[in-house]
C-alpha positions as CSV (number, residue, x, y, z in Angstrom):
1,M,65.4,-16.6,20.7
2,W,63.9,-17.1,17.2
3,S,60.5,-17.5,18.7
4,N,60.8,-14.1,20.5
5,I,61.9,-12.4,17.3
6,L,59.1,-13.9,15.2
7,C,56.6,-13.0,17.9
8,G,57.9,-9.4,17.8
9,L,57.6,-9.3,14.1
10,D,54.0,-10.5,14.3
11,N,53.1,-7.8,16.8
12,Y,54.8,-5.2,14.6
13,N,52.9,-6.3,11.5
14,Y,49.6,-6.4,13.4
15,E,50.1,-2.8,14.8
16,L,51.2,-1.6,11.4
17,N,48.1,-3.1,9.7
18,M,45.9,-1.5,12.3
19,A,47.5,1.9,11.9
20,T,47.2,1.7,8.2
21,S,43.6,0.6,8.4
22,V,42.7,3.6,10.6
23,L,44.4,6.0,8.2
24,Q,42.6,4.7,5.1
25,P,39.2,6.1,4.0
26,A,36.2,4.0,5.0
27,E,35.6,2.7,1.5
28,C,39.2,1.3,1.5
29,R,38.6,-0.6,4.8
30,R,35.6,-2.6,3.6
31,D,35.7,-6.3,3.9
32,P,37.0,-7.5,0.5
33,K,34.5,-10.3,0.7
34,L,31.7,-7.7,0.3
35,D,33.1,-6.6,-3.0
36,H,32.6,-10.0,-4.5
37,P,30.4,-9.5,-7.6
38,S,27.7,-11.9,-6.3
39,L,27.3,-9.8,-3.1
40,R,27.1,-6.4,-4.7
41,L,23.6,-4.9,-4.6
42,S,21.9,-3.0,-7.4
43,E,20.4,0.4,-6.8
44,D,16.9,-1.1,-6.9
45,E,17.9,-3.7,-4.3
46,R,19.5,-1.1,-2.0
47,Q,16.3,1.0,-2.3
48,A,14.1,-2.0,-1.5
49,I,16.2,-2.7,1.7
50,L,15.9,0.9,2.7
51,E,12.2,1.0,2.2
52,A,11.7,-2.2,4.2
53,K,13.5,-0.6,7.2
54,E,11.3,2.5,6.9
55,R,8.2,0.3,6.8
56,E,9.2,-1.3,10.2
57,T,9.8,2.1,12.0
58,G,7.4,4.4,10.1
59,E,10.2,6.9,9.7
60,L,10.5,8.9,6.5
61,P,13.9,9.2,4.8
62,P,15.8,12.4,5.6
63,E,15.3,13.9,2.2
64,L,11.5,13.8,2.6
65,R,11.2,15.2,6.2
66,E,11.2,18.8,5.2
67,R,8.5,18.1,2.6
68,A,6.5,16.4,5.3
69,R,6.8,19.4,7.6
70,V,5.6,21.8,4.9
71,E,2.9,19.6,3.3
72,I,1.3,17.7,6.2
73,R,2.7,19.5,9.3
74,E,4.7,16.5,10.4
75,E,7.3,17.4,13.0
76,S,8.9,15.1,15.6
77,A,7.1,16.6,18.7
78,L,3.7,16.8,17.0
79,R,4.1,13.3,15.7
80,E,4.8,11.8,19.1
81,E,1.9,13.8,20.7
82,A,-0.5,12.7,17.9
83,L,0.5,9.1,18.3
84,A,0.0,9.3,22.0
85,Q,-3.5,10.9,21.6
86,M,-4.6,8.3,19.0
87,R,-3.5,5.4,21.3
88,H,-5.5,7.1,24.1
89,F,-8.5,7.4,21.8
90,I,-8.3,3.7,21.0
91,E,-7.9,2.7,24.6
92,K,-10.9,4.8,25.8
93,H,-13.2,4.2,22.8
94,P,-16.3,2.4,24.0
95,A,-16.8,0.5,20.7
96,I,-13.3,-0.4,19.7
97,K,-12.5,-3.8,21.1
98,K,-9.2,-4.5,19.4
99,C,-7.0,-2.4,17.2
100,R,-3.4,-2.1,16.1
101,T,-1.5,0.7,17.9
102,D,1.9,0.4,16.3
103,T,3.4,3.5,14.8
104,P,3.3,2.6,11.1
105,F,-0.4,1.7,11.4
106,L,-1.4,4.9,13.1
107,L,0.7,7.1,10.8
108,R,-1.5,5.8,7.9
109,F,-4.3,8.0,9.3
110,L,-2.3,10.9,10.6
111,R,-0.4,11.4,7.4
112,T,-3.5,11.0,5.3
113,K,-5.3,13.7,7.4
114,K,-2.2,16.0,7.6
115,F,-1.9,15.4,11.4
116,S,-5.4,16.6,12.2
117,I,-5.9,14.3,15.2
118,P,-9.8,14.5,15.2
119,Q,-9.9,13.7,11.5
120,A,-7.4,10.9,11.8
121,C,-9.3,9.3,14.7
122,S,-12.6,9.6,12.7
123,M,-11.1,7.9,9.7
124,L,-9.7,5.1,11.9
125,E,-13.1,4.6,13.4
126,R,-14.6,4.4,9.8
127,Y,-11.8,2.1,8.7
128,L,-12.6,-0.4,11.5
129,T,-16.4,0.0,10.8
130,I,-16.2,-0.9,7.1
131,R,-14.1,-3.9,7.8
132,Q,-16.7,-5.1,10.2
133,M,-19.7,-4.2,8.0
134,Y,-18.4,-5.6,4.7
135,P,-16.3,-8.6,5.6
136,Q,-16.9,-10.0,2.1
137,W,-14.7,-7.1,0.7
138,F,-12.2,-6.5,3.5
139,Q,-11.5,-9.7,5.4
140,K,-9.7,-13.0,4.8
141,L,-7.0,-11.4,2.7
142,D,-5.0,-14.6,2.4
143,P,-2.5,-14.7,-0.6
144,L,-2.7,-18.5,-0.4
145,D,-6.5,-18.6,-0.9
146,P,-6.9,-20.5,-4.2
147,K,-9.2,-17.8,-5.8
148,L,-7.1,-14.9,-4.7
149,A,-3.9,-16.6,-5.7
150,A,-5.3,-17.4,-9.2
151,V,-6.3,-13.7,-9.7
152,I,-2.8,-12.5,-8.6
153,D,-1.2,-15.1,-10.9
154,A,-3.3,-13.8,-13.8
155,G,-1.9,-10.3,-13.2
156,Y,-5.1,-8.4,-12.6
157,L,-3.7,-6.0,-10.0
158,V,0.1,-5.3,-9.6
159,P,1.9,-2.5,-7.7
160,L,4.8,-1.6,-9.8
161,P,8.3,-2.1,-8.3
162,K,9.5,1.4,-9.3
163,R,7.8,4.6,-8.3
164,D,6.8,7.4,-10.7
165,S,8.5,10.7,-11.2
166,E,6.7,12.1,-8.2
167,G,7.9,9.3,-6.0
168,R,4.5,7.7,-5.8
169,R,3.7,4.0,-5.7
170,V,1.9,3.1,-9.0
171,V,-0.8,0.4,-8.9
172,L,-1.7,-1.1,-12.3
173,S,-5.0,-3.0,-12.9
174,C,-5.7,-4.9,-16.1
175,M,-9.4,-5.7,-16.3
176,G,-8.9,-8.2,-19.2
177,R,-6.9,-10.3,-16.8
178,F,-9.8,-10.8,-14.4
179,D,-12.1,-13.7,-15.3
180,P,-15.7,-12.5,-14.7
181,Y,-17.1,-16.0,-15.2
182,G,-14.8,-17.6,-12.6
183,Y,-14.8,-14.9,-9.9
184,D,-17.3,-12.5,-8.5
185,S,-17.1,-8.9,-7.2
186,C,-16.2,-10.0,-3.7
187,V,-13.0,-11.7,-5.0
188,M,-12.2,-8.6,-7.0
189,A,-12.7,-6.4,-3.9
190,R,-10.6,-8.7,-1.7
191,I,-7.8,-8.5,-4.2
192,H,-7.8,-4.7,-4.1
193,S,-8.0,-4.8,-0.3
194,M,-5.1,-7.2,0.0
195,I,-2.9,-5.1,-2.2
196,V,-3.9,-1.9,-0.5
197,E,-3.1,-3.3,2.9
198,L,0.3,-4.5,1.7
199,L,1.1,-0.9,0.7
200,L,-0.5,1.2,3.4
201,D,2.4,0.9,5.9
202,E,5.0,2.4,3.5
203,P,6.0,5.8,4.9
204,R,6.9,7.3,1.5
205,S,3.5,6.3,0.2
206,Q,1.8,7.7,3.2
207,L,3.3,11.1,2.4
208,L,3.6,11.1,-1.4
209,G,0.4,9.1,-2.2
210,Y,-0.5,6.8,-5.0
211,T,-1.0,6.8,-8.8
212,H,-3.5,4.3,-10.2
213,V,-3.3,3.1,-13.8
214,N,-6.4,1.2,-14.9
215,D,-6.2,-0.6,-18.3
216,E,-9.7,-1.6,-19.3
217,A,-8.6,-3.4,-22.5
218,G,-10.4,-6.8,-22.6
219,M,-13.3,-5.5,-20.5
220,Q,-16.5,-7.4,-21.3
221,M,-20.1,-6.8,-20.4
222,P,-19.9,-9.5,-17.6
223,H,-17.2,-7.3,-16.0
224,V,-19.7,-4.4,-15.8
225,S,-22.5,-6.5,-14.5
226,L,-20.3,-7.8,-11.6
227,W,-21.2,-4.7,-9.6
228,S,-24.6,-3.3,-8.8
229,L,-24.9,0.4,-8.8
230,S,-25.6,0.5,-5.1
231,D,-22.4,-1.6,-4.4
232,V,-20.4,0.8,-6.5
233,K,-21.7,3.7,-4.5
234,V,-20.9,2.0,-1.2
235,M,-17.4,0.9,-2.3
236,L,-16.4,4.4,-3.5
237,N,-17.6,5.9,-0.2
238,C,-15.4,3.4,1.6
239,I,-12.4,4.2,-0.6
240,Q,-12.8,8.0,-0.3
241,N,-13.7,8.4,3.4
242,S,-12.6,5.3,5.2
243,T,-9.3,4.1,3.6
244,P,-6.1,6.0,4.6
245,M,-4.7,6.5,1.1
246,R,-3.7,9.8,-0.6
247,H,-5.0,9.2,-4.1
248,K,-3.0,11.6,-6.3
249,C,-3.9,10.6,-9.8
250,T,-6.0,7.9,-11.5
251,H,-5.6,7.0,-15.2
252,F,-8.1,5.1,-17.3
253,V,-7.0,3.7,-20.6
254,N,-8.6,1.6,-23.4
255,I,-12.2,1.8,-22.1
256,P,-14.6,0.1,-24.5
257,H,-17.7,2.0,-25.7
258,Y,-20.0,-0.1,-23.5
259,G,-18.0,0.7,-20.4
260,V,-18.0,4.5,-20.8
261,K,-21.3,5.0,-18.9
262,F,-20.3,2.8,-16.1
263,F,-17.1,4.8,-15.4
264,E,-18.9,8.1,-15.9
265,F,-21.3,7.0,-13.2
266,A,-18.4,6.0,-10.9
267,V,-16.5,9.2,-11.3
268,S,-19.7,11.2,-10.7
269,L,-19.7,9.8,-7.2
270,L,-16.2,11.1,-6.3
271,S,-15.5,14.3,-4.5
272,D,-14.6,17.3,-6.6
273,K,-11.0,17.0,-5.5
274,L,-10.7,13.4,-6.7
275,K,-12.7,14.1,-9.9
276,D,-10.0,16.6,-10.9
277,R,-7.4,13.8,-10.5
278,V,-9.0,11.4,-12.9
279,M,-7.7,11.2,-16.5
280,F,-9.0,9.2,-19.5
281,H,-6.7,8.1,-22.3
282,R,-7.6,6.5,-25.6
283,N,-4.5,4.3,-25.8
284,T,-1.2,3.4,-24.2
285,D,0.7,6.0,-26.2
286,D,-1.5,8.7,-24.8
287,L,-1.0,7.2,-21.3
288,N,2.7,7.3,-21.7
289,K,2.6,11.1,-22.0
290,H,1.7,11.2,-18.4
291,V,3.2,8.0,-16.9
292,D,6.8,7.1,-17.7
293,A,6.8,4.0,-19.8
294,S,10.1,2.8,-18.2
295,I,8.4,2.0,-14.9
296,L,5.6,0.1,-16.6
297,P,5.7,-3.6,-17.4
298,K,7.5,-4.6,-20.7
299,E,4.1,-5.2,-22.2
300,Y,3.4,-1.4,-21.8
301,G,6.8,-0.2,-23.0
302,G,8.9,-0.8,-20.0
303,T,11.8,-3.3,-19.5
304,V,10.6,-5.7,-16.8
305,P,8.1,-8.4,-17.9
306,L,4.7,-8.4,-16.1
307,K,5.3,-12.0,-15.0
308,D,8.5,-10.9,-13.1
309,M,6.5,-8.2,-11.3
310,I,3.8,-10.7,-10.4
311,E,6.5,-13.0,-8.9
312,E,7.9,-10.1,-6.8
313,L,4.4,-9.3,-5.6
314,K,3.8,-12.9,-4.6
315,R,7.0,-12.9,-2.5
316,K,5.9,-9.7,-0.7
317,L,2.4,-11.0,0.0
318,L,3.8,-14.3,1.4
319,K,6.3,-12.3,3.5
320,H,3.4,-10.3,5.0
321,R,0.8,-13.0,5.0
322,E,0.5,-13.2,8.8
323,D,0.1,-9.4,9.1
324,L,-2.7,-9.5,6.5
325,L,-4.5,-12.3,8.2
326,A,-4.1,-10.6,11.6
327,L,-6.2,-7.7,10.4
328,D,-9.3,-9.9,10.9
329,D,-8.6,-9.7,14.7
330,L,-9.4,-6.0,14.6
331,C,-12.8,-5.5,16.1
332,I,-15.3,-2.7,16.7
333,D,-18.8,-3.1,18.2
334,L,-21.1,-1.8,15.5
335,H,-24.1,-1.5,17.8
336,A,-22.0,0.5,20.3
337,L,-21.2,3.1,17.6
338,G,-23.2,6.3,17.4
339,K,-25.6,6.4,14.4
340,N,-23.9,7.8,11.3
341,D,-24.0,7.3,7.5
342,L,-22.3,3.9,7.8
343,T,-24.3,2.5,10.7
344,Q,-27.7,3.9,10.3
345,D,-29.1,0.8,8.7
346,I,-27.9,-1.2,11.7
347,H,-29.5,1.1,14.2
348,S,-32.7,1.4,12.3
349,T,-33.1,-2.3,12.0
350,A,-31.8,-3.3,15.4
351,G,-31.3,-7.0,15.8
352,S,-31.6,-7.8,12.1
353,F,-28.0,-7.2,11.1
354,R,-26.4,-10.4,10.0
355,K,-22.7,-10.7,9.4
356,L,-22.1,-12.0,5.9
357,E,-20.3,-15.3,5.5
358,L,-17.3,-15.6,3.2
359,D,-16.8,-18.4,0.7
């Protein structure tokens, strides 16, 4: 008898608990284990998780979808049609031998070109072409490569964890942290390519663009002599016309007097639109009038030490290492391409093109 009574009480308590649970607000029904202090996430951690999910799908967060519709014509039906047409373009292209066709990759080009399918396809073709023509700059982006790892550790180029007031990803370069005696321009270029490739699949960045902060303090004459003027011209052409990035603002600060002419020459090669987005500052205080110091490393007035930002960057690079290395599988037949400003030297010197070897 007692066992029947106890069994009945157990069932009653179970049903009462279930009813009470259903009636309570959702926040009151959370697993109490999740409220343990060690399991609570900071706002920055929650944001990082959210952006990681967006990166996998290519989807923009709900609060940015209307802006995408207005600024770059992105709507669901057009996006799906554009993705399908780009995949068809890749499949039928006589020169493209292997290319990524996943949504985040293709959206790099569509969002940069405001969903103009012909322009997006043209930029994709150019992107594949420069990777093939200049492997010393765009291939072997291995974060475990000793030279690349050393430059990353030194803090030469770091994407900041927090975005600026416009929601843009900010990329900080510190010229004084690059050793011009130990590493050449190819190492510098590959560092930039590696960081860029790490960021290009971020949907928010594809829409909102990038802010570049270039601190030239510590720049020496050997830094200037790393690059020939012809290489500067080629690289800037690659950045402007073949890399799917929306460059919104570029800041230069602490340029020494012997570097002024070099940067004046570089800026002169930019399109008028990009020229208007370049700003020069005498010092960090002047820079902070335009870039919120709170998002910068502690050394520039923020709160997070640069070394912590470097460690976070290294974790992200290692997480995506296989994706970075897999980019070298992308292939386009340079000789099968029509003659254009990128391939004219190949076509005019048929048979003499020699693929450069990397160290």
